[in-house]
Structures are given as structure tokens and as C-alpha cells.
C-alpha positions as a Python dict, from the first residue, in 0.01 Angstrom:
ca = {
    (1, 'M'): (0, 0, 0),
    (2, 'L'): (162, -225, -260),
    (3, 'L'): (36, -577, -325),
    (4, 'A'): (243, -857, -172),
    (5, 'P'): (372, -1160, -362),
    (6, 'G'): (105, -1429, -376),
    (7, 'E'): (-190, -1191, -354),
    (8, 'T'): (-466, -1250, -609),
    (9, 'V'): (-642, -995, -827),
    (10, 'R'): (-954, -1111, -1010),
    (11, 'G'): (-1027, -962, -1351),
    (12, 'N'): (-1317, -1014, -1589),
    (13, 'S'): (-1142, -1283, -1794),
    (14, 'G'): (-849, -1391, -1578),
    (15, 'T'): (-718, -1430, -1225),
    (16, 'Y'): (-376, -1279, -1159),
    (17, 'V'): (-135, -1398, -892),
    (18, 'V'): (116, -1126, -806),
    (19, 'G'): (484, -1219, -825),
    (20, 'K'): (684, -903, -763),
    (21, 'V'): (687, -526, -809),
    (22, 'V'): (864, -422, -1130),
    (23, 'G'): (805, -47, -1115),
    (24, 'T'): (627, 235, -937),
    (25, 'G'): (522, 584, -1041),
    (26, 'A'): (324, 883, -924),
    (27, 'F'): (-12, 725, -996),
    (28, 'G'): (41, 351, -966),
    (29, 'A'): (259, 42, -963),
    (30, 'V'): (336, -235, -1210),
    (31, 'Y'): (360, -597, -1097),
    (32, 'Y'): (482, -911, -1261),
    (33, 'A'): (195, -1160, -1236),
    (34, 'E'): (77, -1492, -1376),
    (35, 'D'): (-263, -1631, -1470),
    (36, 'P'): (-296, -1993, -1346),
    (37, 'D'): (-557, -2062, -1616),
    (38, 'M'): (-311, -1963, -1891),
    (39, 'P'): (10, -2162, -1833),
    (40, 'G'): (319, -1980, -1953),
    (41, 'R'): (150, -1642, -1984),
    (42, 'K'): (349, -1364, -1815),
    (43, 'V'): (148, -1057, -1723),
    (44, 'A'): (238, -696, -1646),
    (45, 'L'): (-39, -590, -1408),
    (46, 'K'): (-69, -214, -1361),
    (47, 'E'): (-251, -96, -1052),
    (48, 'F'): (-370, 266, -1023),
    (49, 'F'): (-336, 401, -670),
    (50, 'G'): (-649, 489, -478),
    (51, 'A'): (-780, 846, -482),
    (52, 'R'): (-774, 1066, -175),
    (53, 'N'): (-1060, 1294, -280),
    (54, 'P'): (-1335, 1314, -549),
    (55, 'R'): (-1128, 1541, -773),
    (56, 'E'): (-836, 1297, -770),
    (57, 'Q'): (-1079, 1012, -835),
    (58, 'R'): (-1193, 1179, -1158),
    (59, 'M'): (-833, 1238, -1263),
    (60, 'L'): (-735, 875, -1199),
    (61, 'K'): (-1041, 753, -1388),
    (62, 'D'): (-944, 973, -1684),
    (63, 'L'): (-586, 840, -1675),
    (64, 'F'): (-711, 482, -1656),
    (65, 'D'): (-956, 528, -1944),
    (66, 'R'): (-697, 697, -2165),
    (67, 'E'): (-430, 434, -2103),
    (68, 'R'): (-687, 157, -2145),
    (69, 'V'): (-798, 286, -2486),
    (70, 'V'): (-444, 360, -2608),
    (71, 'G'): (-318, 21, -2488),
    (72, 'M'): (-602, -155, -2665),
    (73, 'H'): (-518, 18, -2996),
    (74, 'A'): (-142, -26, -2955),
    (75, 'S'): (-189, -395, -2877),
    (76, 'A'): (-254, -466, -3245),
    (77, 'H'): (109, -393, -3334),
    (78, 'P'): (370, -670, -3287),
    (79, 'L'): (622, -436, -3120),
    (80, 'M'): (392, -324, -2842),
    (81, 'P'): (254, -530, -2550),
    (82, 'T'): (-65, -728, -2601),
    (83, 'S'): (-349, -587, -2393),
    (84, 'Y'): (-541, -861, -2210),
    (85, 'E'): (-804, -666, -2019),
    (86, 'S'): (-879, -363, -1802),
    (87, 'F'): (-1104, -384, -1499),
    (88, 'Q'): (-1186, -264, -1149),
    (89, 'F'): (-1128, -486, -847),
    (90, 'D'): (-1163, -413, -478),
    (91, 'G'): (-1197, -40, -549),
    (92, 'Y'): (-883, -11, -766),
    (93, 'F'): (-835, 18, -1141),
    (94, 'Y'): (-615, -240, -1318),
    (95, 'I'): (-473, -297, -1666),
    (96, 'A'): (-337, -643, -1753),
    (97, 'Q'): (-106, -670, -2051),
    (98, 'E'): (178, -881, -2186),
    (99, 'F'): (494, -873, -1975),
    (100, 'I'): (794, -801, -2197),
    (101, 'E'): (1116, -949, -2066),
    (102, 'G'): (1446, -782, -2135),
    (103, 'T'): (1656, -473, -2070),
    (104, 'T'): (1572, -110, -2136),
    (105, 'L'): (1743, 58, -2428),
    (106, 'D'): (1868, 314, -2176),
    (107, 'D'): (2065, 45, -1989),
    (108, 'I'): (2203, -102, -2311),
    (109, 'I'): (2328, 236, -2431),
    (110, 'R'): (2495, 299, -2096),
    (111, 'K'): (2672, -38, -2099),
    (112, 'R'): (2742, -94, -2470),
    (113, 'S'): (2803, 250, -2622),
    (114, 'P'): (2866, 287, -2906),
    (115, 'L'): (2606, 42, -3029),
    (116, 'P'): (2689, -171, -3334),
    (117, 'R'): (2565, -10, -3655),
    (118, 'E'): (2345, -313, -3726),
    (119, 'W'): (2162, -272, -3394),
    (120, 'T'): (2113, 99, -3453),
    (121, 'L'): (1962, 48, -3799),
    (122, 'R'): (1736, -243, -3703),
    (123, 'W'): (1605, -81, -3384),
    (124, 'S'): (1555, 251, -3562),
    (125, 'V'): (1340, 76, -3823),
    (126, 'C'): (1140, -107, -3556),
    (127, 'L'): (1084, 206, -3348),
    (128, 'C'): (969, 400, -3654),
    (129, 'D'): (734, 119, -3756),
    (130, 'A'): (575, 108, -3410),
    (131, 'L'): (548, 487, -3391),
    (132, 'A'): (403, 509, -3744),
    (133, 'F'): (134, 262, -3635),
    (134, 'L'): (40, 482, -3338),
    (135, 'H'): (31, 801, -3545),
    (136, 'S'): (-189, 637, -3810),
    (137, 'R'): (-445, 568, -3537),
    (138, 'G'): (-446, 914, -3385),
    (139, 'I'): (-217, 830, -3093),
    (140, 'I'): (79, 1038, -2975),
    (141, 'H'): (307, 859, -2730),
    (142, 'H'): (436, 1181, -2573),
    (143, 'D'): (701, 1024, -2354),
    (144, 'L'): (943, 862, -2597),
    (145, 'K'): (1279, 788, -2435),
    (146, 'P'): (1519, 492, -2411),
    (147, 'A'): (1383, 404, -2065),
    (148, 'N'): (1042, 333, -2223),
    (149, 'I'): (1190, 100, -2485),
    (150, 'R'): (1275, -258, -2398),
    (151, 'I'): (1504, -495, -2584),
    (152, 'T'): (1422, -863, -2536),
    (153, 'P'): (1685, -1137, -2495),
    (154, 'Q'): (1621, -1220, -2863),
    (155, 'G'): (1717, -864, -2965),
    (156, 'H'): (1364, -741, -3042),
    (157, 'L'): (1257, -385, -2964),
    (158, 'F'): (929, -314, -2782),
    (159, 'L'): (775, 26, -2716),
    (160, 'L'): (620, 52, -2367),
    (161, 'D'): (448, 286, -2122),
    (162, 'F'): (145, 470, -2260),
    (163, 'G'): (67, 655, -1938),
    (164, 'A'): (130, 996, -2103),
    (165, 'A'): (-13, 907, -2446),
    (166, 'Q'): (-287, 1114, -2607),
    (167, 'Y'): (-561, 966, -2825),
    (168, 'F'): (-716, 1176, -3100),
    (169, 'G'): (-871, 891, -3296),
    (170, 'K'): (-1233, 796, -3354),
    (171, 'A'): (-1479, 998, -3144),
    (172, 'N'): (-1188, 1210, -3014),
    (173, 'E'): (-1093, 1403, -3327),
    (174, 'G'): (-1231, 1731, -3197),
    (175, 'R'): (-1112, 1690, -2840),
    (176, 'K'): (-909, 1978, -2703),
    (177, 'Q'): (-540, 1899, -2695),
    (178, 'T'): (-414, 1833, -2345),
    (179, 'E'): (-110, 1988, -2186),
    (180, 'I'): (120, 1725, -2037),
    (181, 'Y'): (477, 1683, -1927),
    (182, 'G'): (761, 1494, -2094),
    (183, 'T'): (1111, 1393, -1990),
    (184, 'E'): (1399, 1636, -1988),
    (185, 'G'): (1646, 1561, -2265),
    (186, 'Y'): (1375, 1451, -2508),
    (187, 'L'): (1160, 1764, -2506),
    (188, 'P'): (1117, 1974, -2822),
    (189, 'P'): (1237, 2334, -2829),
    (190, 'E'): (884, 2474, -2874),
    (191, 'L'): (814, 2427, -2502),
    (192, 'D'): (658, 2722, -2333),
    (193, 'G'): (803, 2883, -2023),
    (194, 'D'): (624, 2649, -1785),
    (195, 'G'): (769, 2336, -1941),
    (196, 'K'): (440, 2237, -2103),
    (197, 'W'): (327, 2185, -2459),
    (198, 'V'): (18, 2065, -2639),
    (199, 'A'): (0, 1722, -2801),
    (200, 'D'): (140, 1713, -3152),
    (201, 'V'): (290, 1445, -3376),
    (202, 'R'): (609, 1647, -3420),
    (203, 'T'): (688, 1623, -3049),
    (204, 'D'): (716, 1245, -3099),
    (205, 'I'): (932, 1304, -3407),
    (206, 'F'): (1169, 1522, -3206),
    (207, 'A'): (1196, 1263, -2928),
    (208, 'L'): (1253, 994, -3192),
    (209, 'G'): (1546, 1194, -3329),
    (210, 'C'): (1689, 1227, -2976),
    (211, 'I'): (1671, 850, -2922),
    (212, 'L'): (1837, 767, -3253),
    (213, 'Y'): (2104, 1031, -3184),
    (214, 'E'): (2171, 870, -2847),
    (215, 'M'): (2203, 521, -2999),
    (216, 'I'): (2488, 652, -3216),
    (217, 'A'): (2651, 902, -2981),
    (218, 'G'): (2588, 731, -2647),
    (219, 'E'): (2420, 1040, -2497),
    (220, 'P'): (2123, 1268, -2580),
    (221, 'P'): (2182, 1570, -2806),
    (222, 'D'): (2277, 1906, -2657),
    (223, 'Q'): (1953, 2099, -2619),
    (224, 'E'): (2135, 2435, -2619),
    (225, 'K'): (2281, 2361, -2961),
    (226, 'I'): (1934, 2269, -3087),
    (227, 'N'): (1791, 2593, -2950),
    (228, 'A'): (2077, 2783, -3113),
    (229, 'R'): (1992, 2608, -3442),
    (230, 'S'): (2347, 2480, -3468),
    (231, 'M'): (2425, 2234, -3748),
    (232, 'T'): (2708, 2087, -3539),
    (233, 'I'): (2448, 1887, -3349),
    (234, 'T'): (2450, 1617, -3616),
    (235, 'N'): (2783, 1693, -3782),
    (236, 'E'): (2943, 1539, -3477),
    (237, 'L'): (2756, 1213, -3539),
    (238, 'M'): (2921, 1157, -3875),
    (239, 'E'): (3253, 1104, -3699),
    (240, 'K'): (3116, 811, -3497),
    (241, 'P'): (3232, 467, -3619),
    (242, 'N'): (2880, 324, -3601),
    (243, 'A'): (2713, 612, -3786),
    (244, 'D'): (2497, 558, -4091),
    (245, 'L'): (2510, 873, -4307),
    (246, 'N'): (2151, 837, -4430),
    (247, 'L'): (2024, 794, -4075),
    (248, 'V'): (2224, 1094, -3956),
    (249, 'A'): (2056, 1310, -4221),
    (250, 'L'): (1714, 1193, -4102),
    (251, 'I'): (1807, 1264, -3739),
    (252, 'N'): (1915, 1614, -3836),
    (253, 'R'): (1574, 1681, -3985),
    (254, 'S'): (1393, 1535, -3682),
    (255, 'L'): (1584, 1761, -3442),
    (256, 'S'): (1511, 2075, -3638),
    (257, 'Y'): (1417, 2378, -3431),
    (258, 'N'): (1162, 2460, -3699),
    (259, 'T'): (866, 2224, -3650),
    (260, 'E'): (758, 2267, -4013),
    (261, 'Y'): (1088, 2119, -4130),
    (262, 'R'): (1048, 1802, -3921),
    (263, 'F'): (879, 1493, -4062),
    (264, 'A'): (501, 1515, -4048),
    (265, 'S'): (478, 1158, -3917),
    (266, 'A'): (692, 860, -3826),
    (267, 'N'): (577, 692, -4147),
    (268, 'D'): (744, 967, -4352),
    (269, 'F'): (1063, 905, -4153),
    (270, 'L'): (1032, 529, -4211),
    (271, 'L'): (986, 567, -4586),
    (272, 'E'): (1315, 755, -4605),
    (273, 'M'): (1491, 500, -4384),
    (274, 'R'): (1388, 211, -4608),
    (275, 'K'): (1602, 347, -4890),
    (276, 'T'): (1919, 224, -4717),
    (277, 'A'): (1808, 5, -4421),
    (278, 'P'): (1847, -375, -4431),
    (279, 'P'): (1538, -603, -4434),
    (280, 'V'): (1368, -634, -4095),
    (281, 'L'): (1125, -922, -4043),
    (282, 'L'): (803, -844, -3857),
    (283, 'I'): (478, -1038, -3812),
    (284, 'N'): (157, -845, -3763),
    (285, 'K'): (50, -1062, -3466),
    (286, 'K'): (219, -1226, -3170),
    (287, 'H'): (-68, -1454, -3074),
    (288, 'L'): (-330, -1658, -3258),
    (289, 'R'): (-618, -1766, -3034),
    (290, 'F'): (-831, -2034, -3197),
    (291, 'G'): (-1054, -2059, -2890),
    (292, 'A'): (-1255, -2365, -2791),
    (293, 'I'): (-1286, -2617, -3075),
    (294, 'P'): (-1552, -2894, -3074),
    (295, 'S'): (-1387, -3234, -3103),
    (296, 'G'): (-1372, -3353, -3462),
    (297, 'A'): (-1485, -3018, -3602),
    (298, 'H'): (-1326, -2845, -3899),
    (299, 'V'): (-1123, -2547, -3779),
    (300, 'P'): (-1116, -2245, -4015),
    (301, 'P'): (-763, -2104, -4059),
    (302, 'L'): (-649, -1780, -3899),
    (303, 'Q'): (-436, -1545, -4104),
    (304, 'I'): (-119, -1357, -4020),
    (305, 'T'): (93, -1128, -4235),
    (306, 'I'): (471, -1143, -4266),
    (307, 'Y'): (613, -808, -4373),
    (308, 'N'): (940, -625, -4419),
    (309, 'A'): (960, -311, -4205),
    (310, 'G'): (1301, -223, -4349),
    (311, 'G'): (1452, -199, -4695),
    (312, 'G'): (1569, -450, -4953),
    (313, 'E'): (1385, -776, -5010),
    (314, 'L'): (1278, -1008, -4729),
    (315, 'R'): (1310, -1385, -4738),
    (316, 'G'): (1294, -1657, -4477),
    (317, 'E'): (1137, -1977, -4349),
    (318, 'I'): (857, -2093, -4118),
    (319, 'K'): (894, -2384, -3876),
    (320, 'P'): (594, -2524, -3683),
    (321, 'R'): (728, -2621, -3340),
    (322, 'D'): (423, -2838, -3261),
    (323, 'N'): (273, -3099, -3494),
    (324, 'W'): (-84, -2980, -3434),
    (325, 'I'): (1, -2645, -3600),
    (326, 'Q'): (29, -2638, -3980),
    (327, 'V'): (106, -2382, -4254),
    (328, 'P'): (71, -2418, -4634),
    (329, 'F'): (436, -2331, -4705),
    (330, 'T'): (760, -2321, -4508),
    (331, 'T'): (966, -2068, -4708),
    (332, 'F'): (876, -1717, -4823),
    (333, 'K'): (1017, -1437, -5033),
    (334, 'G'): (890, -1084, -5083),
    (335, 'N'): (814, -788, -4860),
    (336, 'K'): (462, -893, -4766),
    (337, 'R'): (309, -1239, -4744),
    (338, 'D'): (-14, -1365, -4591),
    (339, 'V'): (-2, -1701, -4417),
    (340, 'N'): (-300, -1918, -4324),
    (341, 'V'): (-239, -2106, -4000),
    (342, 'I'): (-449, -2412, -3919),
    (343, 'V'): (-466, -2640, -3617),
    (344, 'V'): (-555, -3010, -3596),
    (345, 'P'): (-753, -3087, -3276),
    (346, 'S'): (-687, -3462, -3295),
    (347, 'R'): (-313, -3396, -3260),
    (348, 'M'): (-338, -3168, -2958),
    (349, 'P'): (-172, -3327, -2653),
    (350, 'N'): (-405, -3170, -2398),
    (351, 'K'): (-757, -3296, -2455),
    (352, 'N'): (-904, -3135, -2147),
    (353, 'G'): (-750, -2788, -2135),
    (354, 'I'): (-563, -2520, -2326),
    (355, 'N'): (-292, -2614, -2574),
    (356, 'V'): (-18, -2357, -2637),
    (357, 'G'): (222, -2405, -2928),
    (358, 'K'): (456, -2199, -3145),
    (359, 'L'): (545, -2116, -3501),
    (360, 'E'): (903, -2005, -3563),
    (361, 'F'): (988, -1745, -3829),
    (362, 'N'): (1344, -1686, -3944),
    (363, 'S'): (1512, -1450, -4188),
    (364, 'P'): (1877, -1511, -4285),
    (365, 'Q'): (2185, -1294, -4263),
    (366, 'Y'): (2209, -1015, -4520),
    (367, 'Y'): (2523, -878, -4687),
    (368, 'D'): (2592, -565, -4890),
    (369, 'Q'): (2745, -558, -5237),
    (370, 'D'): (3094, -571, -5090),
    (371, 'G'): (3014, -888, -4894),
    (372, 'K'): (2995, -710, -4558),
    (373, 'Q'): (2729, -834, -4322),
    (374, 'I'): (2462, -571, -4264),
    (375, 'S'): (2212, -782, -4073),
    (376, 'S'): (2230, -1106, -3877),
    (377, 'G'): (1865, -1179, -3956),
    (378, 'D'): (1559, -1199, -3735),
    (379, 'R'): (1386, -1474, -3541),
    (380, 'W'): (1030, -1454, -3413),
    (381, 'F'): (792, -1692, -3240),
    (382, 'L'): (416, -1679, -3292),
    (383, 'E'): (214, -1825, -3005),
    (384, 'C'): (-91, -2033, -3099),
    (385, 'S'): (-347, -2141, -2840),
    (386, 'A'): (-656, -2360, -2863),
    (387, 'S'): (-863, -2588, -2646),
    (388, 'V'): (-1066, -2893, -2742),
    (389, 'I'): (-1431, -2925, -2640),
    (390, 'L'): (-1468, -3296, -2579),
    (391, 'K'): (-1796, -3473, -2648),
    (392, 'P'): (-1979, -3546, -2323),
    (393, 'G'): (-2007, -3901, -2198),
    (394, 'L'): (-2279, -4087, -2393),
    (395, 'L'): (-2428, -4420, -2288),
    (396, 'Q'): (-2511, -4679, -2551),
    (397, 'V'): (-2633, -5038, -2536),
    (398, 'T'): (-2425, -5263, -2762),
    (399, 'E'): (-2426, -5633, -2853),
    (400, 'R'): (-2392, -5865, -2558),
    (401, 'P'): (-2043, -6011, -2521),
    (402, 'T'): (-2158, -6370, -2593),
    (403, 'N'): (-2324, -6501, -2908),
    (404, 'E'): (-2581, -6723, -2745),
    (405, 'A'): (-2879, -6503, -2823),
    (406, 'A'): (-2991, -6157, -2935),
    (407, 'P'): (-2917, -5874, -2689),
    (408, 'I'): (-3147, -5830, -2393),
    (409, 'A'): (-3373, -6121, -2474),
    (410, 'I'): (-3438, -6367, -2193),
    (411, 'A'): (-3590, -6712, -2245),
    (412, 'T'): (-3741, -6878, -1941),
    (413, 'R'): (-4014, -7123, -1848),
    (414, 'S'): (-4311, -7066, -1630),
    (415, 'G'): (-4228, -7071, -1261),
    (416, 'Q'): (-3849, -7052, -1319),
    (417, 'P'): (-3600, -6759, -1300),
    (418, 'G'): (-3429, -6625, -1614),
    (419, 'A'): (-3106, -6443, -1684),
    (420, 'G'): (-2956, -6233, -1962),
    (421, 'V'): (-2671, -5994, -2023),
    (422, 'F'): (-2603, -5682, -2228),
    (423, 'E'): (-2317, -5438, -2267),
    (424, 'L'): (-2332, -5073, -2166),
    (425, 'K'): (-2068, -4854, -2336),
    (426, 'N'): (-1954, -4492, -2314),
    (427, 'I'): (-1913, -4368, -2672),
    (428, 'G'): (-1842, -4009, -2563),
    (429, 'E'): (-1509, -3840, -2483),
    (430, 'R'): (-1564, -3769, -2114),
    (431, 'A'): (-1622, -4005, -1824),
    (432, 'V'): (-1984, -4062, -1725),
    (433, 'D'): (-2148, -4212, -1415),
    (434, 'F'): (-2457, -4427, -1459),
    (435, 'Q'): (-2738, -4555, -1238),
    (436, 'F'): (-3006, -4808, -1327),
    (437, 'S'): (-3367, -4791, -1214),
    (438, 'I'): (-3653, -5035, -1275),
    (439, 'P'): (-3998, -4883, -1325),
    (440, 'A'): (-4262, -5016, -1091),
    (441, 'G'): (-4573, -5206, -1201),
    (442, 'Q'): (-4404, -5441, -1450),
    (443, 'P'): (-4552, -5793, -1498),
    (444, 'I'): (-4228, -5972, -1411),
    (445, 'E'): (-3993, -5874, -1129),
    (446, 'L'): (-3644, -5779, -1247),
    (447, 'S'): (-3306, -5726, -1083),
    (448, 'I'): (-2997, -5572, -1245),
    (449, 'A'): (-2630, -5567, -1152),
    (450, 'P'): (-2432, -5358, -1117),
    (451, 'E'): (-2689, -5088, -1049),
    (452, 'T'): (-2437, -4802, -1049),
    (453, 'G'): (-2091, -4741, -1188),
    (454, 'S'): (-1866, -4515, -1392),
    (455, 'L'): (-1737, -4549, -1747),
    (456, 'E'): (-1431, -4382, -1894),
    (457, 'P'): (-1439, -4282, -2263),
    (458, 'D'): (-1471, -4588, -2493),
    (459, 'A'): (-1504, -4823, -2193),
    (460, 'A'): (-1779, -5086, -2161),
    (461, 'I'): (-1928, -5301, -1885),
    (462, 'S'): (-2142, -5615, -1887),
    (463, 'I'): (-2480, -5574, -1717),
    (464, 'Q'): (-2651, -5883, -1572),
    (465, 'V'): (-3033, -5898, -1582),
    (466, 'K'): (-3231, -6152, -1384),
    (467, 'T'): (-3604, -6228, -1372),
    (468, 'Q'): (-3786, -6380, -1076),
    (469, 'P'): (-4014, -6685, -1118),
    (470, 'S'): (-4348, -6588, -1267),
    (471, 'S'): (-4681, -6756, -1332),
    (472, 'L'): (-4762, -6540, -1630),
    (473, 'S'): (-4899, -6698, -1942),
    (474, 'S'): (-4665, -6817, -2214),
    (475, 'G'): (-4550, -6563, -2469),
    (476, 'A'): (-4329, -6258, -2507),
    (477, 'H'): (-4341, -5994, -2235),
    (478, 'T'): (-4164, -5660, -2282),
    (479, 'L'): (-4010, -5502, -1974),
    (480, 'Q'): (-3799, -5189, -1930),
    (481, 'V'): (-3505, -5060, -1729),
    (482, 'N'): (-3374, -4703, -1730),
    (483, 'A'): (-3010, -4591, -1723),
    (484, 'S'): (-2950, -4235, -1601),
    (485, 'G'): (-2617, -4071, -1685),
    (486, 'S'): (-2438, -3793, -1497),
    (487, 'N'): (-2447, -3599, -1825),
    (488, 'G'): (-2826, -3569, -1797),
    (489, 'Q'): (-2896, -3853, -2040),
    (490, 'T'): (-3175, -4104, -1968),
    (491, 'L'): (-3157, -4425, -2167),
    (492, 'S'): (-3466, -4651, -2179),
    (493, 'I'): (-3367, -5015, -2240),
    (494, 'P'): (-3638, -5263, -2349),
    (495, 'I'): (-3600, -5625, -2236),
    (496, 'V'): (-3803, -5906, -2395),
    (497, 'V'): (-3883, -6206, -2173),
    (498, 'N'): (-4005, -6511, -2363),
    (499, 'Q'): (-4212, -6702, -2108),
    (500, 'Q'): (-4266, -7062, -2216),
    (501, 'S'): (-4445, -7361, -2072),
    (502, 'A'): (-4227, -7646, -1950),
    (503, 'L'): (-4299, -7850, -2266),
    (504, 'G'): (-4239, -7556, -2497),
    (505, 'F'): (-3913, -7470, -2323),
    (506, 'L'): (-3793, -7833, -2358),
    (507, 'K'): (-3878, -7836, -2731),
    (508, 'S'): (-3686, -7508, -2788),
    (509, 'R'): (-3377, -7652, -2621),
    (510, 'I'): (-3395, -7974, -2826),
    (511, 'L'): (-3438, -7782, -3152),
    (512, 'K'): (-3153, -7554, -3066),
    (513, 'H'): (-2911, -7838, -3014),
}
């Protein structure tokens, strides 16, 4: 049974409130959800359906583990969703990752065919860059198709859905290749009779060629022509008004019936594309999490890398959208540039929670030698988050508010009451409650007011101290009161009572005036 809107799923590092169902499949469902502790964060929460028998339980656990590992590795690339966590709750497996808003490439092709040449080139570069990243880490997507590619409202391409992906990276190099199923229309010709094939990089390359073909032609290539090894499969593309001749040649090689003729990896494809593609701005991270920062502490910078996934030379500018985020320079030029990002805790607006801000990155329009626009530029936002750890409330005795005498010193004469005053201040950054207590067994009886109270940061209060009449001998008598704070602090406050005879008290008053 699917989760209903408003239901809560508790993970290891977040609590997810379900909004709506955004997709279902054979083994699970994907929900749009939000984490109340992370304002503004939109989450795609994938739930794996419950197993009906032990064998199915093992299969679901294997699917969950594989997608969890692949998603974690893919998360490091800016054109794939950030993985937040994977966990088990109430008997079900869940994966929480970044929710990517937008429209599938499949829908865009259906509605806007033929695509503008600029879109085709930029999205081809981005898809190759993302796929090259996966291949370099031993991951084969194995279900590449326009329906698994999303275009955001800003025009950015994201590669999604790793449910069929295979991981042959660290600790899995010798694992037996698994037979899985793909999607008709994007399957390579080396399929066996049962419609299965073993995991191989060149199956991704073939599907990549099909997607790029479809972006130009508006429909997938004719599989029969591919199986017949017909050259007309790509010759037809050259007649399209949005065709790029260099890209068409690369597509032709990707769709080759002979697997040995195809590119050995998406990176090889990308290297060839860069010879004619326009600059494409990418940033190696989408989020910078500075974590919890002690108030007043120096915050080491975090580094990001701006790079050009396409051809030509990249240039652009950086705009901090919040004044607590700073960078050492605001313009850049070159195909790779490291940027140190720092945050200033004293400027953060939220002193008791998480601050979320943005850096904006822009690259300008690009034109060819004939003055024709080949790219409208790129615009990216980098999310920065940090929270301030405020100093706890801290009680301190300060100078009394009047200048009549030293703090907490009371002059009185034998047999008469005395009075004094001191100031109690909170020098911390959080509110603190206080309570006074007077130890028993002291030579002079004391009273103090107020006995309890609360102090906001940097606030102070005057404390009145009174002594009862006493027949003690003349001289200085040291007493003590204790102030206990809700932060666990205990402050011992000495009070000196100068007990004088009637004649001595009169002399001190005369000399004073």
C-alpha cells in the first residue's frame, strides 16, 4: 500500500514528510517529500515494496544495496541527484535523495521536436560528462533513455534512475556480470534471443547514441537498419536543420553494429565532442555543508571546482547571494578554476538554526567566428548551509550599578540591618535561568532578592542583599551566596560584611562626608 500525504518516515539523519507520489515501478514507489529540519530541501524518497517470501526478500535487499551504492557514487557528480541517506524503517527499505524538478527529455522531444541545435549540443555534452563520470567509477547505467533524463526549469540536464545500474568498482571488480533488461528502442544489437545481455560499457554507449539521435530526429533510430548495418541510419540526420555534422559522425560510431568500433567509454566520446562543442559551465558540487560552527570561531574554507565540460574557453562571474558567503574573486577565465568559499558566522541571520544561502555562477553568451550565437550561456546556483553553535548562557557578577562602594561589600553597625547590591549578568549567547541559595551555618543571616529569574543574552539584573541585625564582634565577616544556572553552572559569590560598633560606624560616616 502506498504512503499517504502527510505520513512520516524516519531516517537515520532526517525525518521525511510525504507530499505526493511521483512514480511507481515493479519494485517500489517514489514520493516527493520534505524534511522539516532542513527548510527548502526537496526530497525524492524511494520506497522498496515489501517482500512476499524469503527469496523475494533477498532480491529486494540486493536491489536496495546496489542502488544505494551506485547512488552514493553518482551523487558526487553535479548532474546527478545528491544522495542524502539510505535506511530501513518499519520493515521497508528507503533511499532519500535530491528531488530534481523539471520535465523529462522524453516529454520535451515529443513537444518541441526538432530541438534547437544549441540545446542538442549542450545536453549532449552534459550527458556525456555525467556518463563518463559513472564509467570512470566502474558503474554502468544500463537503462539510458530520455525518460530517465530530466531537464530543470533552468535548462540543466540531470541523469536519474539507477535501479538497473551495475557496479563493478572497488571490491566488485571480479563480480560476475549480471544479466538485466533494458528498454526497447535503446537496446544494442548484440542482445541474445531472450532479450538479455551482460553488463558492458558499450551498451551505455549505444543507448547514448540513440538518445542523441532522437534529440536531432525527434524519434529513436530504426533498429532494423542498425541490425542491417545500414549507413542510412545517420545519413538521414544530416538533412535535419538542427544537425551538427561532428555530432552526427559521433552518433554513427556509437550506433555501430560492431561493438569494437563503438567508443570504449563516454569519456572518449566527450573528448571528440569538445573539438566543436561550445563551452558548458559545470561546478563539481551542488552543495557546500559547513556544518555546526562555534560562535566566533574561524571557519576553514571549503573548495569547489568550476570546469568547462564542453569546448572552447570558459569565462564567467560569481555572485554571492547572501552577505555571509564570500569568495576571493568574482570573475573567472579558463577551463578549470578552484574556488575557496568561506562563511562569516557573525553575519548569519539565523543564530539558532540552519542558515541556507546561495552562490550564483554565470557564463555569458558565446558566438562563432561569423557572429552567430552558439550558446546562451549557463547559470548555476551553489547551495551553502551552516549553523552557528551559540555559547551557552554564562552568569557573571559585575560592578554594582551605583558608585557608593565596592561591589558586594556591606557596612553596618552592631545590632542594625545592612544592605548592598550587585549586578548579575548573562555574558553568554543563550538565555539562562538562575536561582540563588544561601549556605546554612553562616555567622550573619542573609536574604537575597530576587531569588530566581531568567536572563537573556547580554542582559543584567540588580540583586539586593540584606543582612539581619547581629551581635557579632566588630570587623569584617565574609559570607557566601550561590547562584545556580540552568546551564549547569554554579557561581559562588563572596559578600564582605563590615560590622562596626556604633562609634566606629559614626566616625566612618563623618570621614566619608
